[in-house]
N, C-alpha and C positions, 0 to 999 in steps of 0.2 A: 147169226154166228160167228164172227169175229168176237163179238163181247162175251160168249160164252167159252170160247177158247182162253181168251184172256184170263178167264173167271177161275177157270179150271185150272191153268197154269197157275195161276197165284196162289189156289186151294193147293195144289200139287207141291208147291213150295214150302208152303205153311205147314204141310203133313210131313215131307222131307225132312224140313227143320227139328220137328218135334220129334220123328224118330230117331235122328241122329242127338238130339239134345238127351232124351230118354236114353239112348245107349251109353253115350258119355256119362250119364248121371249113374249109371248101373254098372259100369265098367271102371269109368276114370281112366278111360284109353286115349292120352294126347292126340294122336291121331284122328279120332274121332272127333274132337272138339276142333282139331285143326282143318279137318274138311268143311265143318260147319262155318267158321270163321273164315275160311277163305273166300267162302262164297259173297260176304259183305266186308272184305276189307276195301274195296274199294268207297264204299258207303261210310265206313270207318275213317280212311283217309280222307275224303273228303269233307266231311262235319270237322275232324281236325285240322286242315288247312285252311278252313273258313274261320275257326278260331285263333290258331297260329300265326298265320301268314308268311308259314314258313316252313319249306320241304322237310328239313332235317328233324325241325321239333315234331311236326307231323308223323315222319316216319318213326321216329323214337316212342311218339304218343299209341301208333298202332300195337307196337310189339307190347309196351306197358299194359295196354287194355287187354291183350290176350293173356298177360300174365293173370290180371285182375278176374279174368273169366275163369280160368284155373281153379283158381281159390273160392270164388263166389258160387260159380254154377251147380256143385254136388250137393249143395243145400237150398237154392234158392228156387221159387215154383215162377217158372217161364210160361204164360200161356202163349205167346206171341213172339218169336225169338227177335226179328227184324226191329220191329219198334222197341223191343225191351233194350236190344243193342244199341240202339239209336241214344236213348236217354243214359244209358251208362257212358256211352261215349262223350257226349255233351256234357255230360256233370264233371267225366274227368277232366275235361277242357277249362270247365270254368275254373275247378279247384286247383288246376295247375296256374291257370292265370291269377288267380287270387295270392297263389302264395308267392308269386312273383312281383305282383303289382304292390309299387313303392308307396308304403303310409311317409305322410310328412308331420314330423311333431317335432316343435322348437323347442330347442334344447340348446343352452349355454349362449342364448342370445343372438343366432343362426339358426336355421333349420337342418337338421340332419335327415337324413333318408335312410329309413328303416326298413329294410326287406328283412324275410325271413333269414335268408344268409348273413345279412348285416348285422343281426341284432347282437353278434357276440363283440360286436366292436364298441358296444355303450360301456361307458365306465360303472365301475360300482355305485358310484354317488346320481347317474341318470338313471341308472335302473331302480334304485331306493326312490328318487324324485317321482318317477312313473308308478313303480308301486304303491309310494303313498298316496298318489294321484287318484288312482284305480279304486283305493280304500276310501276315499272320501265319496266316490258317486253313489248315486243311491242303487242300492241292491238289484233292482231289476236293471239298469245299466251294465254295473258291474258282471252281473251272471251274462248276459248277452256278449259282452266286449270278451269275456275272458272265453266263452264257446266259440266265437267266432273268430278271433285273432289268435289265442293260444291253443284251442283244439282246434281251429280250422273247420266248424262246422258249417253247414248251408243253414239258410234262414229255416228252411223246413224242419230240418234237424232239431235247431234250437226252439222252434214252436211245439213240437210233439214235446221234446225234454222240459219245458219250462210251464206249458201251457197255454203260453201267452199265444195271441193271433199274428198270424203274420205280418199286418201292420204295426204293431207293437211290438215285434222284435225288430223290424226296421228303423221304427220311429229310436227305440232304447238305443241301436247301434250309433244311430247319426247321433243323437243325443248326447251319449257317451263319449263318442270321438272328442264333441265340441266342448265340454265339460273340462275333459283331461287336457284338452290344448289350453284353456284359460287357465287350467291349475298350474301346469307347468311354467306358463308365461307369468304368472302371479307370484309363484315360488321360487324362481330362478333368482339365485345370486348373481 
């Protein structure tokens, strides 16, 4: 009897989620989405905390993810909200971490640390060297590096856009980074 109750409760939750989601998609009423999201805020916060290991960043992410839902849910087809939200949350966290992940590229005889926020600090000469190096790479590596670093696309999206297999995408990115590093070291004056 205990298992049936749990199963029914879980089924009721899924049905309530689906009703709230449909209502939001039809009406666009934010309080409806807020009610649905509020049910899973502890899950979202927990996932964010796991990735960011920081309360403030995790709290900010919970709000940012809600804003993403406001934009995405009107046109998104969602069968089961809770696992879908988990995936959206995880992907958001991974993309944020990738944006702030520091890349090391040797320039001017030492290693400059380039993050998204610091890329404006490169001189015109340094940008030209990196651009020239990128142009020397095989097409597959160029394409994958540009999509991954400049357009901040995931491996999966790159695979879908290019037609490469996931392993090929990872390989092209890794080899491209290595070849770009070699080019910069070789051509630095």
